N, C-alpha and C positions, 0 to 999 in steps of 0.2 A: 529708588535711589540707594546706592550702596554707601554704608558708612564705615569708616576705618577708625580704629582706636589704638592708643598706645598701650592699653591694658592687654595682658596676655589672655588667650582663650582659656576658659575654665570649664571643664566638664561639669554638667549639672546633675548627672546620674549618680545615684548612691552606689550602684553596683555596675561594673563594666559589662558590656555585651560580649559574648563569645560567638563569633561567626563559625558555623559548621553546617554540614549537610548530613542528615540521616533520616530514615523513615520514622514517622510517628503515627500513632493511631489516636483518633479523637472521636468523641461523641457528644451530642447535645441531648437535652430532654426529648427532642422530637425525633432523634435518630432511632432507626430500627436495629442498629448494630454499630460496630466500629467502622469508621471511615479512615482511609489512608491519606496522609499528608506528608509534606517534607519540612523538616525543621530548618529554619533559615539562621536564627540566632537565639541565644538565651542568656539570662542573667539569673541572679538569685531570686528575683521577684517577678520575672516575666519571660515570655518567649514570643517569637514570631514564627508562624508557620505559613506554608503555601499550600492551598487546597483548591478544589474545584467548586466549592460551595460558598455562596454568599452567607456570611454569618453576621447577624445584627448585633451592634454593640449592646452590651448588657446581657447577652445570652450566656447562661452557664455552660461550661465545657469541662469534660474530663479528658485527660491526655495520658497516653502511655508512651514512654520512650524506651525502646529496646535497641540499643546501639550496636549490639553484636561485638565485633572486634575494635570498634572505635573507642579508644580510651579517653578521648576528650569529653565525650558526653556520658553522663552517668545514666544508668537505667533507673527510671523513676515512674511513679504514678502520681499524677497531679490533678488538682481541681482548681478552677479559676473562672474568669469571665472575660468575654470579648470586650476589648476597649476600642478597637479600630479594625475596619475591614475595607481594603481598597483593591480595586482591580489592578493587575499588572500587565506588562506588555505581552505576556505569554497567554493571555485570556484566562488567567487563574486569579485567585484572590490571595493577597497577603493579609494575614490576620494576626493582630497583636493581642496577646492575652495577659492579663494580670493574674498571677498565681496566688491562691489563697490557702492552699494546702498541698504540701509536697512530702512524699515519703519514698524510701527506696523500693524498687520493684523486686 
């Protein structure tokens, strides 16, 4: 059942998401090396990537963003953990990560 309210919609996120697309590299403790993924969106405390690998929530992850000429996305090195991983219609996985450490690349 859909409910309607007279109250205006209020965003609950502390930081807005910025939608973009660029290549990122990620690795988990089980990885033998860096894996390629696509950045879907990011904020000050998290990001969503699309990859070919099922990543279990709670898995630690290291991420490198090297955007090249894209000035919207900063070049960073980050550490965090997977909070959600869901298959998408392209037979890939959308992985949401909470970032715990971020520094410039």
